[in-house]
py3Dmol code that shows the C-alpha trace and the ligand (Angstrom):
import py3Dmol

protein = """\
ATOM      1  CA  MET A   1       8.533  -3.508 -57.230  1.00  0.00           C
ATOM      2  CA  ILE A   2       8.857  -0.688 -59.681  1.00  0.00           C
ATOM      3  CA  LEU A   3       5.514  -1.528 -61.253  1.00  0.00           C
ATOM      4  CA  LEU A   4       3.842  -1.736 -57.923  1.00  0.00           C
ATOM      5  CA  GLY A   5       5.222   1.683 -57.019  1.00  0.00           C
ATOM      6  CA  ALA A   6       3.902   3.122 -60.229  1.00  0.00           C
ATOM      7  CA  CYS A   7       0.454   1.658 -59.610  1.00  0.00           C
ATOM      8  CA  GLN A   8       0.307   2.998 -56.096  1.00  0.00           C
ATOM      9  CA  GLN A   9       1.327   6.385 -57.265  1.00  0.00           C
ATOM     10  CA  GLN A  10      -1.326   6.422 -59.894  1.00  0.00           C
ATOM     11  CA  GLU A  11      -3.910   5.261 -57.428  1.00  0.00           C
ATOM     12  CA  GLN A  12      -2.903   8.078 -55.095  1.00  0.00           C
ATOM     13  CA  THR A  13      -3.493  10.823 -57.606  1.00  0.00           C
ATOM     14  CA  GLN A  14      -6.824   9.349 -58.620  1.00  0.00           C
ATOM     15  CA  THR A  15      -8.409   8.936 -55.220  1.00  0.00           C
ATOM     16  CA  VAL A  16      -9.764  12.461 -55.102  1.00  0.00           C
ATOM     17  CA  SER A  17     -12.440  13.068 -57.686  1.00  0.00           C
ATOM     18  CA  SER A  18     -12.880  16.400 -59.346  1.00  0.00           C
ATOM     19  CA  GLN A  19     -16.303  16.561 -57.696  1.00  0.00           C
ATOM     20  CA  GLN A  20     -14.763  16.149 -54.234  1.00  0.00           C
ATOM     21  CA  LEU A  21     -12.206  18.827 -55.008  1.00  0.00           C
ATOM     22  CA  ASP A  22     -14.902  21.273 -56.087  1.00  0.00           C
ATOM     23  CA  THR A  23     -17.030  20.639 -53.029  1.00  0.00           C
ATOM     24  CA  TRP A  24     -14.061  21.188 -50.745  1.00  0.00           C
ATOM     25  CA  VAL A  25     -12.886  24.322 -52.543  1.00  0.00           C
ATOM     26  CA  LEU A  26     -16.396  25.799 -52.516  1.00  0.00           C
ATOM     27  CA  ALA A  27     -16.782  25.287 -48.777  1.00  0.00           C
ATOM     28  CA  GLN A  28     -13.258  26.420 -47.979  1.00  0.00           C
ATOM     29  CA  GLY A  29     -13.424  29.393 -50.354  1.00  0.00           C
ATOM     30  CA  ASN A  30     -16.643  30.605 -48.757  1.00  0.00           C
ATOM     31  CA  GLN A  31     -15.082  30.299 -45.336  1.00  0.00           C
ATOM     32  CA  VAL A  32     -11.935  32.206 -46.311  1.00  0.00           C
ATOM     33  CA  ALA A  33     -13.939  34.951 -48.045  1.00  0.00           C
ATOM     34  CA  ALA A  34     -16.219  35.280 -45.009  1.00  0.00           C
ATOM     35  CA  ASP A  35     -13.193  35.555 -42.676  1.00  0.00           C
ATOM     36  CA  ALA A  36     -11.556  38.172 -44.864  1.00  0.00           C
ATOM     37  CA  GLN A  37     -14.803  40.104 -45.219  1.00  0.00           C
ATOM     38  CA  LYS A  38     -15.335  40.081 -41.481  1.00  0.00           C
ATOM     39  CA  THR A  39     -11.816  41.279 -40.702  1.00  0.00           C
ATOM     40  CA  LEU A  40     -11.917  44.035 -43.313  1.00  0.00           C
ATOM     41  CA  SER A  41     -15.352  45.353 -42.454  1.00  0.00           C
ATOM     42  CA  GLY A  42     -14.713  45.197 -38.710  1.00  0.00           C
ATOM     43  CA  GLN A  43     -11.585  47.326 -39.088  1.00  0.00           C
ATOM     44  CA  LEU A  44     -13.294  49.604 -41.595  1.00  0.00           C
ATOM     45  CA  LYS A  45     -16.165  50.311 -39.214  1.00  0.00           C
ATOM     46  CA  ALA A  46     -13.756  50.902 -36.330  1.00  0.00           C
ATOM     47  CA  SER A  47     -11.748  53.477 -38.255  1.00  0.00           C
ATOM     48  CA  MET A  48     -14.913  55.094 -39.647  1.00  0.00           C
ATOM     49  CA  SER A  49     -16.209  55.716 -36.150  1.00  0.00           C
ATOM     50  CA  ASP A  50     -12.766  56.883 -34.987  1.00  0.00           C
ATOM     51  CA  GLY A  51     -12.230  59.467 -37.697  1.00  0.00           C
ATOM     52  CA  GLY A  52     -14.885  59.276 -40.383  1.00  0.00           C
ATOM     53  CA  PRO A  53     -14.356  58.244 -43.993  1.00  0.00           C
ATOM     54  CA  GLN A  54     -11.012  60.027 -44.269  1.00  0.00           C
ATOM     55  CA  GLN A  55      -9.435  58.048 -41.513  1.00  0.00           C
ATOM     56  CA  ALA A  56     -11.033  54.899 -42.915  1.00  0.00           C
ATOM     57  CA  ILE A  57      -9.650  55.577 -46.368  1.00  0.00           C
ATOM     58  CA  ARG A  58      -6.158  55.902 -44.954  1.00  0.00           C
ATOM     59  CA  PHE A  59      -6.815  52.579 -43.291  1.00  0.00           C
ATOM     60  CA  CYS A  60      -7.960  50.969 -46.569  1.00  0.00           C
ATOM     61  CA  ASN A  61      -5.041  52.490 -48.402  1.00  0.00           C
ATOM     62  CA  THR A  62      -2.405  51.171 -46.041  1.00  0.00           C
ATOM     63  CA  ALA A  63      -4.016  48.130 -44.489  1.00  0.00           C
ATOM     64  CA  ALA A  64      -6.553  46.479 -46.788  1.00  0.00           C
ATOM     65  CA  ARG A  65      -3.915  44.799 -48.904  1.00  0.00           C
ATOM     66  CA  THR A  66      -1.758  43.959 -45.880  1.00  0.00           C
ATOM     67  CA  ILE A  67      -4.739  42.308 -44.222  1.00  0.00           C
ATOM     68  CA  THR A  68      -5.621  40.255 -47.271  1.00  0.00           C
ATOM     69  CA  ASP A  69      -1.934  39.314 -47.645  1.00  0.00           C
ATOM     70  CA  SER A  70      -1.574  38.188 -44.048  1.00  0.00           C
ATOM     71  CA  LEU A  71      -4.888  36.334 -44.142  1.00  0.00           C
ATOM     72  CA  SER A  72      -3.546  34.679 -47.281  1.00  0.00           C
ATOM     73  CA  ARG A  73      -0.558  33.397 -45.342  1.00  0.00           C
ATOM     74  CA  GLY A  74      -2.723  32.197 -42.472  1.00  0.00           C
ATOM     75  CA  HIS A  75      -4.891  30.215 -44.868  1.00  0.00           C
ATOM     76  CA  GLU A  76      -2.093  29.162 -47.251  1.00  0.00           C
ATOM     77  CA  VAL A  77      -4.070  30.516 -50.157  1.00  0.00           C
ATOM     78  CA  SER A  78      -3.901  33.742 -52.045  1.00  0.00           C
ATOM     79  CA  ILE A  79      -6.765  36.152 -51.349  1.00  0.00           C
ATOM     80  CA  LYS A  80      -7.593  39.005 -53.655  1.00  0.00           C
ATOM     81  CA  ARG A  81     -10.378  41.521 -54.246  1.00  0.00           C
ATOM     82  CA  THR A  82     -10.752  42.675 -57.788  1.00  0.00           C
ATOM     83  CA  GLY A  83     -13.314  44.348 -60.041  1.00  0.00           C
ATOM     84  CA  LEU A  84     -14.103  45.863 -63.420  1.00  0.00           C
ATOM     85  CA  LYS A  85     -13.926  49.435 -62.066  1.00  0.00           C
ATOM     86  CA  LEU A  86     -11.027  49.759 -59.673  1.00  0.00           C
ATOM     87  CA  ARG A  87      -9.778  52.140 -57.083  1.00  0.00           C
ATOM     88  CA  ASN A  88      -6.334  50.581 -56.637  1.00  0.00           C
ATOM     89  CA  PRO A  89      -4.761  49.380 -59.908  1.00  0.00           C
ATOM     90  CA  GLN A  90      -2.850  46.757 -57.893  1.00  0.00           C
ATOM     91  CA  ASN A  91      -6.170  44.915 -57.617  1.00  0.00           C
ATOM     92  CA  SER A  92      -6.440  44.515 -61.397  1.00  0.00           C
ATOM     93  CA  PRO A  93      -8.067  41.306 -62.646  1.00  0.00           C
ATOM     94  CA  THR A  94      -6.165  38.635 -64.556  1.00  0.00           C
ATOM     95  CA  GLN A  95      -7.593  37.656 -67.944  1.00  0.00           C
ATOM     96  CA  ILE A  96      -9.601  34.853 -66.384  1.00  0.00           C
ATOM     97  CA  GLU A  97     -10.859  37.056 -63.563  1.00  0.00           C
ATOM     98  CA  GLN A  98     -11.855  39.693 -66.097  1.00  0.00           C
ATOM     99  CA  ALA A  99     -13.935  37.131 -67.998  1.00  0.00           C
ATOM    100  CA  VAL A 100     -15.636  35.948 -64.808  1.00  0.00           C
ATOM    101  CA  LEU A 101     -16.411  39.533 -63.767  1.00  0.00           C
ATOM    102  CA  GLU A 102     -17.991  40.170 -67.151  1.00  0.00           C
ATOM    103  CA  GLU A 103     -20.104  37.026 -66.724  1.00  0.00           C
ATOM    104  CA  PHE A 104     -21.239  38.194 -63.287  1.00  0.00           C
ATOM    105  CA  GLN A 105     -22.117  41.621 -64.690  1.00  0.00           C
ATOM    106  CA  GLN A 106     -24.057  40.010 -67.516  1.00  0.00           C
ATOM    107  CA  ALA A 107     -25.930  37.761 -65.091  1.00  0.00           C
ATOM    108  CA  LEU A 108     -26.835  40.785 -62.989  1.00  0.00           C
ATOM    109  CA  ASN A 109     -28.074  42.651 -66.085  1.00  0.00           C
ATOM    110  CA  ASP A 110     -30.192  39.601 -66.953  1.00  0.00           C
ATOM    111  CA  SER A 111     -31.471  39.386 -63.362  1.00  0.00           C
ATOM    112  CA  THR A 112     -29.999  35.896 -63.023  1.00  0.00           C
ATOM    113  CA  ALA A 113     -28.655  34.800 -59.646  1.00  0.00           C
ATOM    114  CA  LEU A 114     -24.916  35.372 -59.200  1.00  0.00           C
ATOM    115  CA  GLU A 115     -23.227  32.276 -57.867  1.00  0.00           C
ATOM    116  CA  SER A 116     -19.778  31.611 -56.503  1.00  0.00           C
ATOM    117  CA  LYS A 117     -17.829  29.125 -58.529  1.00  0.00           C
ATOM    118  CA  VAL A 118     -14.764  26.947 -58.790  1.00  0.00           C
ATOM    119  CA  ILE A 119     -12.470  27.248 -61.792  1.00  0.00           C
ATOM    120  CA  HIS A 120      -9.753  24.707 -62.605  1.00  0.00           C
ATOM    121  CA  LEU A 121      -6.490  26.104 -63.941  1.00  0.00           C
ATOM    122  CA  ASP A 122      -3.376  24.068 -64.796  1.00  0.00           C
ATOM    123  CA  HIS A 123      -1.909  23.959 -61.294  1.00  0.00           C
ATOM    124  CA  GLU A 124      -4.323  26.036 -59.321  1.00  0.00           C
ATOM    125  CA  ILE A 125      -7.977  26.134 -58.427  1.00  0.00           C
ATOM    126  CA  LEU A 126      -9.735  29.452 -58.268  1.00  0.00           C
ATOM    127  CA  PHE A 127     -12.715  30.222 -56.044  1.00  0.00           C
ATOM    128  CA  VAL A 128     -14.620  33.342 -57.099  1.00  0.00           C
ATOM    129  CA  LYS A 129     -17.427  35.066 -55.234  1.00  0.00           C
ATOM    130  CA  PRO A 130     -19.255  38.211 -56.342  1.00  0.00           C
ATOM    131  CA  ILE A 131     -19.180  41.337 -54.151  1.00  0.00           C
ATOM    132  CA  LEU A 132     -22.272  43.499 -54.438  1.00  0.00           C
ATOM    133  CA  ILE A 133     -22.903  46.975 -53.074  1.00  0.00           C
ATOM    134  CA  ASN A 134     -25.248  45.662 -50.411  1.00  0.00           C
ATOM    135  CA  ASN A 135     -24.765  48.239 -47.686  1.00  0.00           C
ATOM    136  CA  PRO A 136     -25.339  52.020 -47.854  1.00  0.00           C
ATOM    137  CA  LEU A 137     -21.997  52.383 -46.036  1.00  0.00           C
ATOM    138  CA  CYS A 138     -20.209  51.379 -49.244  1.00  0.00           C
ATOM    139  CA  LEU A 139     -21.596  54.485 -50.963  1.00  0.00           C
ATOM    140  CA  THR A 140     -19.780  56.842 -48.571  1.00  0.00           C
ATOM    141  CA  CYS A 141     -16.671  55.901 -50.533  1.00  0.00           C
ATOM    142  CA  HIS A 142     -17.959  54.234 -53.726  1.00  0.00           C
ATOM    143  CA  GLY A 143     -21.094  56.332 -54.445  1.00  0.00           C
ATOM    144  CA  ALA A 144     -21.486  59.644 -56.261  1.00  0.00           C
ATOM    145  CA  LYS A 145     -18.551  62.026 -55.790  1.00  0.00           C
ATOM    146  CA  GLY A 146     -19.499  65.332 -54.160  1.00  0.00           C
ATOM    147  CA  THR A 147     -22.860  64.124 -52.847  1.00  0.00           C
ATOM    148  CA  GLN A 148     -22.643  60.644 -51.347  1.00  0.00           C
ATOM    149  CA  ILE A 149     -18.868  60.968 -51.093  1.00  0.00           C
ATOM    150  CA  GLY A 150     -18.202  64.219 -49.264  1.00  0.00           C
ATOM    151  CA  GLU A 151     -15.936  66.906 -50.732  1.00  0.00           C
ATOM    152  CA  GLU A 152     -12.980  66.345 -48.392  1.00  0.00           C
ATOM    153  CA  THR A 153     -13.182  62.622 -48.942  1.00  0.00           C
ATOM    154  CA  VAL A 154     -13.185  63.161 -52.708  1.00  0.00           C
ATOM    155  CA  GLN A 155     -10.006  65.227 -52.405  1.00  0.00           C
ATOM    156  CA  LEU A 156      -8.290  62.568 -50.377  1.00  0.00           C
ATOM    157  CA  LEU A 157      -9.373  59.828 -52.802  1.00  0.00           C
ATOM    158  CA  ASP A 158      -8.167  61.857 -55.795  1.00  0.00           C
ATOM    159  CA  ARG A 159      -4.814  62.351 -54.137  1.00  0.00           C
ATOM    160  CA  LEU A 160      -4.307  58.703 -53.133  1.00  0.00           C
ATOM    161  CA  TYR A 161      -5.907  57.170 -56.242  1.00  0.00           C
ATOM    162  CA  PRO A 162      -5.409  59.432 -59.271  1.00  0.00           C
ATOM    163  CA  ASN A 163      -6.918  56.751 -61.536  1.00  0.00           C
ATOM    164  CA  ASP A 164      -9.871  55.943 -59.268  1.00  0.00           C
ATOM    165  CA  ALA A 165     -12.769  54.379 -61.188  1.00  0.00           C
ATOM    166  CA  ALA A 166     -14.521  52.792 -58.218  1.00  0.00           C
ATOM    167  CA  TYR A 167     -17.201  55.393 -57.604  1.00  0.00           C
ATOM    168  CA  ALA A 168     -20.731  56.247 -58.842  1.00  0.00           C
ATOM    169  CA  PHE A 169     -21.922  52.803 -57.765  1.00  0.00           C
ATOM    170  CA  GLN A 170     -25.511  52.293 -56.630  1.00  0.00           C
ATOM    171  CA  MET A 171     -27.130  49.850 -54.246  1.00  0.00           C
ATOM    172  CA  GLY A 172     -27.295  46.388 -55.800  1.00  0.00           C
ATOM    173  CA  ASP A 173     -24.455  47.028 -58.278  1.00  0.00           C
ATOM    174  CA  LEU A 174     -21.673  44.522 -58.807  1.00  0.00           C
ATOM    175  CA  ARG A 175     -18.678  46.037 -57.031  1.00  0.00           C
ATOM    176  CA  GLY A 176     -16.252  43.228 -57.799  1.00  0.00           C
ATOM    177  CA  MET A 177     -15.395  39.797 -56.471  1.00  0.00           C
ATOM    178  CA  TRP A 178     -13.268  37.798 -54.111  1.00  0.00           C
ATOM    179  CA  SER A 179     -10.760  35.675 -55.961  1.00  0.00           C
ATOM    180  CA  ILE A 180      -9.111  33.002 -53.851  1.00  0.00           C
ATOM    181  CA  THR A 181      -6.423  30.784 -55.322  1.00  0.00           C
ATOM    182  CA  PHE A 182      -5.682  27.293 -54.013  1.00  0.00           C
ATOM    183  CA  ASP A 183      -2.762  25.081 -55.033  1.00  0.00           C
ATOM    184  CA  LYS A 184      -4.248  22.014 -56.720  1.00  0.00           C
ATOM    185  CA  GLN A 185      -1.546  19.569 -55.675  1.00  0.00           C
ATOM    186  CA  GLU A 186      -1.631  20.687 -52.038  1.00  0.00           C
ATOM    187  CA  ILE A 187      -5.377  20.187 -51.844  1.00  0.00           C
ATOM    188  CA  GLU A 188      -5.203  16.765 -53.474  1.00  0.00           C
ATOM    189  CA  GLN A 189      -2.506  15.687 -51.039  1.00  0.00           C
ATOM    190  CA  TYR A 190      -4.457  17.080 -48.127  1.00  0.00           C
ATOM    191  CA  LEU A 191      -7.708  15.379 -49.130  1.00  0.00           C
ATOM    192  CA  ASN A 192      -5.897  12.093 -49.731  1.00  0.00           C
ATOM    193  CA  SER A 193      -4.236  12.276 -46.330  1.00  0.00           C
ATOM    194  CA  THR A 194      -7.563  12.788 -44.551  1.00  0.00           C
ATOM    195  CA  LYS A 195      -9.223   9.978 -46.482  1.00  0.00           C
ATOM    196  CA  LYS A 196      -9.878   6.670 -44.765  1.00  0.00           C
TER     197      LYS A 196
END
"""
ligand_1 = """\
43
LIG
C -14.058 54.568 -45.955
C -14.126 54.406 -47.383
C -14.591 53.065 -47.947
C -15.749 52.399 -47.650
C -16.826 52.769 -46.659
C -15.745 51.216 -48.515
N -14.625 51.200 -49.296
Fe -14.136 49.810 -50.701
N -12.356 50.725 -50.985
C -11.942 51.887 -50.377
C -10.561 52.160 -50.734
C -9.728 53.342 -50.258
C -10.158 51.087 -51.573
C -8.793 50.849 -52.173
C -8.037 49.887 -51.249
C -6.653 49.570 -51.749
O -5.849 50.519 -51.895
O -6.396 48.367 -51.983
C -11.311 50.206 -51.710
C -11.308 49.053 -52.466
C -12.370 48.203 -52.594
C -12.359 46.986 -53.402
C -11.157 46.407 -54.159
C -11.124 46.751 -55.616
C -10.604 48.153 -55.924
O -11.428 48.957 -56.375
O -9.407 48.439 -55.715
C -13.597 46.428 -53.276
C -14.091 45.146 -53.939
C -14.362 47.276 -52.384
N -13.588 48.344 -51.995
C -15.667 47.027 -51.998
C -16.335 47.743 -51.001
C -17.662 47.385 -50.490
C -18.513 46.229 -50.994
C -17.946 48.281 -49.498
C -19.165 48.295 -48.589
C -19.361 47.107 -47.784
C -16.818 49.201 -49.404
N -15.873 48.849 -50.325
C -16.759 50.283 -48.517
C -12.699 52.685 -49.544
C -13.898 52.308 -48.971
"""
view = py3Dmol.view(width=600, height=400)
view.addModel(protein, "pdb")
view.setStyle({"model": 0}, {"cartoon": {"style": "trace"}})
view.addModel(ligand_1, "xyz")
view.setStyle({"model": 1}, {"stick": {}})
view.zoomTo()
view.show()
């Protein structure tokens, strides 16, 4: 009986291949990032048209992290935006994220395609997806200070983010990345339970 139990247990943990995990995480990660992107940019545009960049910055300052946190809970994953040049130091990259960001930057410098990827950690699986400056709207708050970012907006940014480094970007630049963390064991259990 004991042996049988042990065998079954082992079989259970081996039913999901690493390949299957990666495929699932890639699809799911893309979905979660798209949802988060849509929610953030929808609200950003709404507050921009309500009260211009200043109103929108107040929105980003108070709500962007709350939105990503609550989306995280809805999806039972942890959702983060990070980058090499940051506005909010709370979005700082971990060591692994830092390395990935540097790889993305290098790929961009080499004109190689930037691709989302899946990274296996001890207990977690990370989905990372590059964020490029792909819309002129981004430059209203991440472009050149004083020209693309208007004077009043600069003052507000300087007040809210004294260590702001997330400006002077140009179209096509790497702004940062989505980093979405999944619990490895939960995914394995989930995939096993849906298997048949
Ligand atoms: C209305 C101003 C505004 C616009 C427009 C804007 N951002 Fe931001 N962005 C901010 C603010 C403010 C923060 C800091 C949010 C916080 O406190 O977490 C931020 C943070 C970020 C971050 C998180 C990393 C960091 O620096 O803290 C990323 C990534 C980002 N923005 C990308 C973009 C992209 C891509 C666009 C265009 C699609 C864009 N932003 C448009 C104001 C803006």
